[in-house]
C-alpha positions in Angstrom: 173.5 54.0 33.0 176.0 51.2 33.7 175.9 51.9 37.4 172.1 51.7 37.4 172.1 48.4 35.5 174.7 47.0 37.9 172.6 48.1 40.9 169.5 46.4 39.4 171.5 43.2 38.8 172.9 43.2 42.3 169.4 43.8 43.8 168.0 41.0 41.6 170.8 38.7 42.8 170.2 39.6 46.4 166.5 38.8 45.9 167.3 35.5 44.4 169.7 34.7 47.3 167.0 35.6 49.8 164.5 33.4 47.9 167.0 30.6 47.9 167.6 31.0 51.6 163.9 30.9 52.4 163.4 27.8 50.2 166.4 26.2 51.9 164.9 26.9 55.3 161.6 25.5 54.3 163.3 22.4 52.9 165.2 21.9 56.1 162.0 22.3 58.2 160.3 19.7 56.0 163.2 17.4 56.4 163.1 17.8 60.2 159.4 17.0 60.2 159.9 14.0 57.9 162.7 12.7 60.1 160.6 13.0 63.2 157.7 11.2 61.5 160.1 8.4 60.4 161.4 8.0 63.9 157.8 7.7 65.2 157.0 5.1 62.6 160.2 3.2 63.3 159.6 3.2 67.0 156.0 2.0 66.5 157.3 -0.8 64.2 159.9 -1.8 66.8 157.1 -1.8 69.5 155.0 -4.1 67.4 157.9 -6.4 66.7 158.8 -6.5 70.4 155.1 -7.3 71.3 155.1 -10.0 68.6 158.3 -11.5 70.0 156.8 -11.5 73.5 153.7 -13.3 72.2 155.8 -15.9 70.4 157.9 -16.4 73.5 154.7 -16.9 75.6 153.4 -19.4 73.0 156.7 -21.3 73.0 156.6 -21.5 76.8 153.0 -22.7 76.8 153.8 -25.3 74.1 156.8 -26.5 76.1 154.6 -26.8 79.2 151.9 -28.6 77.4 154.4 -31.0 75.8 155.9 -31.7 79.2 152.4 -32.4 80.7 151.6 -34.7 77.7 154.9 -36.6 78.2 154.2 -36.9 81.9 150.7 -38.3 81.2 152.2 -40.7 78.7 154.7 -41.8 81.3 152.0 -42.1 84.0 149.8 -44.1 81.6 152.6 -46.3 80.2 151.7 -49.4 82.3 147.9 -48.8 82.4 147.2 -50.7 79.2 148.7 -53.9 80.6 146.6 -53.9 83.8 143.4 -52.7 82.1 141.9 -56.1 81.3 142.3 -57.1 84.9 140.6 -53.9 86.1 137.6 -54.5 83.7 137.1 -58.1 84.8 133.6 -58.5 86.3 132.2 -55.3 85.1 128.9 -55.5 83.2 130.4 -54.6 79.8 133.6 -56.7 80.3 132.3 -59.6 78.3 133.4 -62.2 80.9 131.4 -65.2 81.9 130.0 -63.5 85.0 126.9 -62.4 83.2 126.6 -58.6 83.4 125.8 -56.6 80.4 127.4 -59.0 77.9 125.5 -61.9 79.5 122.2 -60.0 79.5 122.6 -59.2 75.8 123.5 -62.8 75.0 120.5 -64.1 76.9 
């Protein structure tokens, strides 16, 4: 009787060991799938961050180019305001005594 009980206990222990091994294998497979999924998500996030950084770099370059163009225009137009009244002299809307638009409105 004792030997029979011992065999039953050994068989039950072996069955539990096999169940545990199957559960462990399933858990390791699940872990491998989750790790692969995490790597894909991480790579996707890195790709999005890199694309965003490239867009920001292009915007920075564009802004720098526009600022340089604006500064160049300001430099080109720096003396324009001083010579403007002379350039407008004699034009119909200049308001000088030459008549023109201002003279026609006054008349």
